Wavefront OBJ file of the C-alpha trace (Angstrom):
o trace
v 85.439 55.914 86.856
v 84.830 59.633 87.237
v 84.001 61.858 84.363
v 86.373 64.728 83.596
v 85.279 68.169 84.731
v 83.430 70.357 82.248
v 84.929 73.706 81.181
v 82.336 75.540 83.493
v 83.349 73.339 86.412
v 86.989 73.942 85.766
v 86.354 77.760 85.743
v 84.278 77.529 88.964
v 86.996 75.547 90.668
v 89.686 78.046 89.551
v 87.543 80.996 90.824
v 86.971 79.266 94.110
v 90.697 78.573 94.528
v 91.509 82.244 93.673
v 88.973 83.473 96.204
v 90.451 81.220 98.894
v 94.007 82.394 98.074
v 92.835 86.010 98.307
v 91.144 85.409 101.711
v 94.241 83.871 103.245
v 97.126 85.659 101.501
v 97.291 89.469 102.050
v 100.152 89.628 99.527
v 98.295 87.903 96.680
v 98.376 89.910 93.428
v 94.660 90.642 93.670
v 94.955 91.984 97.200
v 98.010 93.982 96.482
v 96.294 95.566 93.405
v 93.121 96.254 95.433
v 95.181 98.053 98.096
v 97.085 100.063 95.519
v 93.853 101.129 93.839
v 92.240 102.091 97.150
v 95.320 104.115 98.110
v 95.282 105.932 94.784
v 91.556 106.726 95.081
v 92.152 107.931 98.669
v 94.977 110.244 97.673
v 92.895 111.608 94.841
v 90.000 112.309 97.194
v 92.255 114.026 99.695
v 93.795 116.130 96.968
v 90.379 117.232 95.722
v 89.183 117.941 99.269
v 92.334 120.029 99.903
v 91.768 122.007 96.697
v 88.185 122.669 97.534
v 89.131 123.835 101.023
v 91.872 126.108 99.674
v 89.400 127.575 97.120
v 86.967 128.340 99.903
v 89.640 129.910 102.049
v 90.875 132.048 99.150
v 87.305 133.088 98.378
v 87.048 134.373 101.928
v 90.087 136.585 101.455
v 92.423 134.526 103.692
v 95.511 132.535 102.866
v 95.485 128.769 103.141
v 97.162 127.352 106.209
v 100.949 126.901 105.979
v 101.383 129.849 103.552
v 102.656 133.236 104.644
v 101.379 136.384 102.944
v 103.854 138.020 100.613
v 105.384 141.181 101.887
l 1 2 3 4 5 6 7 8 9 10 11 12 13 14 15 16 17 18 19 20 21 22 23 24 25 26 27 28 29 30 31 32 33 34 35 36 37 38 39 40 41 42 43 44 45 46 47 48 49 50 51 52 53 54 55 56 57 58 59 60 61 62 63 64 65 66 67 68 69 70 71
């Protein structure tokens, strides 16, 4: 007769199962959340880079691309 699993063994088994699910299922909740977080971080990084670029362009006395000088 086998002994029941200890609490640590149950947690390890659950973690291993979750890891396997994440490896094989791109739509698992963990993978979806990870992609969403990465997308938000990327968008924030692009916004900051754009703001820095525009600040440098304005400091040089020019207008940022896509904007027309007021007449």
